[in-house]
C-alpha positions as CSV (number, residue, x, y, z in Angstrom):
1,X,109.8,85.4,76.3
2,X,109.6,89.1,76.0
3,X,111.1,90.6,73.4
4,X,114.4,92.1,73.6
5,X,113.7,95.8,73.2
6,X,111.2,95.4,76.3
7,X,113.8,94.2,78.9
8,X,115.2,97.1,80.6
9,X,116.7,95.4,83.8
10,X,117.4,91.7,85.5
11,X,116.4,92.5,89.0
12,X,117.7,90.1,91.8
13,X,116.3,89.6,95.5
14,X,119.1,87.1,96.3
15,X,118.9,86.3,100.1
16,X,120.1,83.0,102.5
17,X,117.8,80.2,101.1
18,X,116.2,81.5,97.9
19,X,116.3,83.7,95.0
20,X,113.9,85.8,93.3
21,X,114.7,86.8,89.7
22,X,113.0,89.4,87.9
23,X,112.9,90.5,84.6
24,X,111.6,94.4,84.2
25,X,110.2,96.3,81.5
26,X,111.2,99.9,80.7
27,X,108.2,101.3,83.2
28,X,109.7,99.2,85.9
29,X,106.8,96.6,85.6
30,X,107.5,92.8,85.9
31,X,107.8,91.2,82.5
32,X,108.6,87.6,83.9
33,X,109.8,86.2,87.7
34,X,111.2,83.0,88.6
35,X,112.0,81.9,92.3
36,X,114.5,79.0,93.0
37,X,116.2,77.7,95.8
38,X,119.5,79.4,94.9
39,X,119.9,80.7,98.1
40,X,123.7,81.9,98.9
41,X,123.5,78.6,101.3
42,X,122.3,76.7,98.6
43,X,125.0,77.3,95.9
44,X,127.2,74.1,95.6
45,X,131.0,75.0,96.0
46,X,130.4,78.9,95.5
47,X,129.8,78.9,92.2
48,X,127.6,82.0,92.1
49,X,128.0,82.6,88.3
50,X,126.6,79.2,87.8
51,X,123.7,80.2,89.7
52,X,123.2,83.9,88.0
53,X,123.3,82.0,84.8
54,X,120.8,79.3,85.2
55,X,118.3,82.1,86.9
56,X,118.5,84.5,83.8
57,X,119.9,82.5,81.1
58,X,116.8,82.5,79.2
59,X,115.9,86.4,78.9
60,X,117.5,89.0,77.1
61,X,120.2,91.0,77.6
62,X,119.9,93.7,80.1
63,X,121.5,95.5,83.1
64,X,121.8,93.2,86.1
65,X,120.9,94.6,89.9
66,X,120.9,92.3,92.7
67,X,120.8,93.2,96.5
68,X,120.3,91.0,99.7
69,X,123.0,88.1,101.1
70,X,124.3,87.1,98.0
71,X,126.6,90.9,98.6
72,X,127.5,89.5,102.5
73,X,130.5,88.1,103.6
74,X,129.3,85.0,102.6
75,X,128.0,85.8,99.5
76,X,129.4,86.8,95.8
77,X,131.2,89.5,96.9
78,X,131.1,91.6,99.5
79,X,129.6,94.9,99.5
80,X,130.2,97.4,101.6
81,X,127.7,99.0,104.1
82,X,126.1,102.4,103.5
83,X,125.6,104.3,107.0
84,X,122.8,105.9,108.1
85,X,120.9,108.1,106.8
86,X,120.6,106.1,103.5
87,X,119.2,107.3,100.6
88,X,118.6,106.5,96.9
89,X,121.4,108.5,96.1
90,X,123.8,106.9,98.5
91,X,123.1,103.2,97.4
92,X,123.5,104.1,94.5
93,X,126.9,105.3,94.6
94,X,127.7,102.3,96.4
95,X,126.9,99.7,94.0
96,X,129.3,97.1,93.8
97,X,130.2,95.8,90.7
98,X,130.8,92.0,89.7
99,X,132.7,92.5,86.2
100,X,132.5,88.7,84.7
101,X,128.5,88.5,85.4
102,X,127.9,92.1,84.3
103,X,126.0,92.3,87.5
104,X,126.3,95.0,90.1
105,X,125.4,94.4,93.9
106,X,123.6,96.9,95.8
107,X,125.2,97.7,99.7
108,X,123.6,96.7,102.9
109,X,123.0,99.7,105.4
110,X,124.6,100.2,108.8
111,X,123.8,102.3,112.0
112,X,125.8,102.4,115.3
113,X,122.8,102.7,118.2
114,X,123.8,105.4,121.2
115,X,125.8,102.6,123.2
116,X,128.1,102.2,120.3
117,X,126.7,99.1,118.9
118,X,127.0,98.4,115.4
119,X,123.4,97.1,113.3
120,X,123.2,96.0,109.9
121,X,120.7,95.4,107.0
122,X,121.0,93.5,103.3
123,X,118.0,93.6,101.5
124,X,115.6,95.3,103.9
125,X,117.0,98.4,102.3
126,X,116.0,97.7,98.9
127,X,112.3,96.6,99.8
128,X,111.9,100.1,101.9
129,X,112.8,102.1,98.7
130,X,110.5,99.8,96.8
131,X,107.5,101.4,99.0
132,X,108.8,104.9,99.8
133,X,107.6,106.0,96.3
134,X,104.4,103.5,96.3
135,X,102.6,105.9,98.9
136,X,102.5,102.9,101.7
137,X,104.6,105.9,104.2
138,X,102.0,108.9,105.2
139,X,103.3,111.4,102.9
140,X,105.0,109.1,100.4
141,X,108.4,109.9,102.0
142,X,108.0,109.3,106.0
143,X,106.8,106.6,108.2
144,X,107.9,103.8,110.1
145,X,108.1,100.3,108.5
146,X,108.5,97.0,110.5
147,X,110.1,94.3,108.2
148,X,109.2,90.6,110.1
149,X,111.3,87.7,109.3
150,X,114.1,85.6,110.8
151,X,115.5,89.0,111.8
152,X,112.9,91.4,111.9
153,X,114.2,95.3,111.0
154,X,111.9,98.2,112.4
155,X,113.2,101.1,110.3
156,X,112.4,105.0,110.5
157,X,112.0,106.5,107.3
158,X,112.6,110.4,107.2
159,X,112.4,112.5,103.9
160,X,112.8,109.9,101.9
161,X,115.8,108.1,103.9
162,X,116.4,105.4,105.9
163,X,117.1,107.4,109.2
164,X,117.4,104.5,111.7
165,X,116.1,100.9,112.3
166,X,116.5,98.0,115.0
167,X,116.9,94.4,114.6
168,X,115.1,92.3,116.5
169,X,116.0,88.5,116.2
170,X,112.0,87.8,116.9
171,X,112.1,84.7,114.3
172,X,114.8,83.0,114.7
173,X,113.9,83.0,118.5
174,X,110.6,81.4,118.0
175,X,112.0,78.7,115.5
176,X,114.7,78.0,118.3
177,X,112.2,77.9,121.1
178,X,109.8,76.0,119.7
179,X,111.6,73.3,118.1
180,X,114.9,72.8,120.4
181,X,113.1,73.5,124.6
182,X,110.7,72.2,126.5
183,X,108.0,74.7,125.6
184,X,107.4,73.1,122.4
185,X,106.8,69.7,123.8
186,X,103.0,70.4,124.7
187,X,102.5,72.0,121.2
188,X,99.5,70.0,119.2
189,X,100.5,71.3,115.9
190,X,101.2,74.7,114.0
191,X,97.7,75.5,112.9
192,X,96.9,79.0,113.6
193,X,94.6,79.9,116.4
194,X,93.5,83.7,116.7
195,X,92.6,83.5,120.8
196,X,96.1,81.6,121.9
197,X,97.7,84.3,119.3
198,X,95.6,87.9,120.8
199,X,96.4,86.1,124.4
200,X,100.5,85.9,123.3
201,X,100.2,89.6,122.2
202,X,98.0,90.8,125.4
203,X,100.7,89.1,127.9
204,X,103.5,90.5,126.3
205,X,101.7,94.0,126.5
206,X,101.1,94.1,129.9
207,X,103.1,96.2,131.8
208,X,106.5,94.7,133.3
209,X,106.3,95.9,137.0
210,X,105.5,93.1,139.6
211,X,105.4,90.4,136.5
212,X,108.9,90.3,134.6
213,X,110.0,90.5,131.4
214,X,110.4,88.5,128.3
215,X,112.6,85.8,129.9
216,X,109.7,85.0,132.9
217,X,106.3,85.0,130.5
218,X,108.1,82.4,128.0
219,X,107.5,80.3,130.7
220,X,103.7,80.6,130.5
221,X,103.9,79.0,127.1
222,X,104.4,75.7,129.1
223,X,102.3,76.4,132.2
224,X,99.2,77.6,130.6
225,X,99.4,74.3,128.6
226,X,100.2,72.3,131.8
227,X,97.2,73.6,133.3
228,X,94.3,73.2,130.2
229,X,94.4,77.1,130.3
230,X,95.3,76.8,126.6
231,X,95.0,74.0,124.2
232,X,98.0,72.3,122.9
233,X,96.2,73.6,119.8
234,X,97.1,76.8,120.6
235,X,100.3,76.8,122.1
236,X,102.2,77.4,118.9
237,X,100.2,80.8,118.0
238,X,100.5,81.4,121.7
239,X,104.0,81.5,121.7
240,X,104.0,83.1,118.4
241,X,101.8,86.0,119.5
242,X,103.5,86.6,122.8
243,X,107.2,87.0,121.0
244,X,105.8,89.1,118.0
245,X,104.3,91.5,120.8
246,X,106.8,91.5,122.8
247,X,108.9,92.8,119.9
248,X,106.2,95.3,119.4
249,X,106.8,96.6,122.8
250,X,110.4,96.7,122.7
251,X,110.0,98.6,119.0
252,X,107.9,101.2,120.5
253,X,110.4,101.7,123.5
254,X,113.0,102.3,120.6
255,X,111.0,104.7,119.1
256,X,110.4,107.0,121.9
257,X,106.2,106.2,121.7
258,X,103.9,103.9,119.8
259,X,103.4,104.8,116.2
260,X,100.1,105.5,114.4
261,X,101.0,103.7,111.8
262,X,103.2,101.3,110.4
263,X,104.1,99.8,107.1
264,X,104.1,96.3,106.9
265,X,106.8,94.6,104.2
266,X,107.0,90.6,104.0
267,X,105.0,87.8,103.0
268,X,101.7,87.1,103.1
269,X,101.3,84.6,106.2
270,X,103.6,86.7,108.6
271,X,102.6,89.9,107.4
272,X,99.2,89.1,108.7
273,X,100.3,88.0,112.2
274,X,101.9,91.1,112.2
275,X,98.9,93.3,111.4
276,X,96.6,91.2,113.9
277,X,99.4,92.2,116.7
278,X,99.3,95.7,115.4
279,X,95.7,96.1,115.4
280,X,95.1,94.5,118.6
281,X,97.9,97.2,120.4
282,X,96.0,99.6,118.6
283,X,98.4,100.3,115.7
284,X,97.5,100.8,111.9
285,X,98.9,98.5,109.6
286,X,99.7,99.2,106.0
287,X,100.7,96.2,104.1
288,X,102.8,96.8,101.4
289,X,102.4,95.2,97.9
290,X,104.3,92.0,97.1
291,X,107.5,92.4,95.2
292,X,108.4,95.6,96.8
293,X,112.2,94.4,96.5
294,X,111.6,94.0,92.6
295,X,110.3,97.7,92.6
296,X,112.8,99.2,95.1
297,X,115.6,97.4,93.0
298,X,114.2,99.6,89.9
299,X,114.5,102.6,91.6
300,X,118.2,102.1,92.8
301,X,118.9,101.2,89.0
302,X,117.1,104.5,87.9
303,X,119.3,106.2,90.7
304,X,122.4,104.8,89.0
305,X,121.5,105.4,85.8
306,X,121.5,101.9,84.7
307,X,118.2,102.5,83.4
308,X,116.4,105.3,81.8
């Protein structure tokens, strides 16, 4: 157990299915970490106060700061969105207090595109600020990042602020297609197959003229198996490569061109897949250090003067 005087912040990365709790020291270093299946959908009867006590009750008293879906409409309290461009100062000003728990919640970030369609993020903004000062971006304050997941986010950071971002439902589409359509019927296991994955990335990158777009190309995950062009053991990876590859192509179009480098912020396995796909498209990938959310929470807390 850390000494009471050494603890400066309780940082919570509180998502839909899981909760990562960090006890941070005076310099932002992780003194202790807990991971529990206490995401907002798993908290019984909405007892977020009880879940908070369960995760942090044994730790010394310190200011607490949470980010992620805990601040959504389905979470503890809904924290309003901060509009782009959004920097540390804007997030610090937008912190929402939960007085009963001596806790503050980081707001999400929103933007509206050229067609008047809104986009939102919750939690990813904190991960972004966990790596901005860490040198992942070129120059330390500007660059492009991707945060892979159920709803992947591509983020343009300029002068230390989230300038704009776009969401791609790649992970959710992969789960739905592989688990609930005929495309998954020929899959023989889920072991990663490098050749199948690369072929999917390459097929997604081919010029659309005369070949159709993603809705047409998706059916190749069945026909390539039917005609023994890809073995069943490689089809799962092929579909993954096809969807990640399509995401990269769409993201490059959204950015207005192919970036030279992209910071990848996420779990180890998924980050490795994105690194493979990006490099195959000639884009350098910089993998962010683990626990970017903890460092982001520390920097937001520092901007809000919750810590020295």
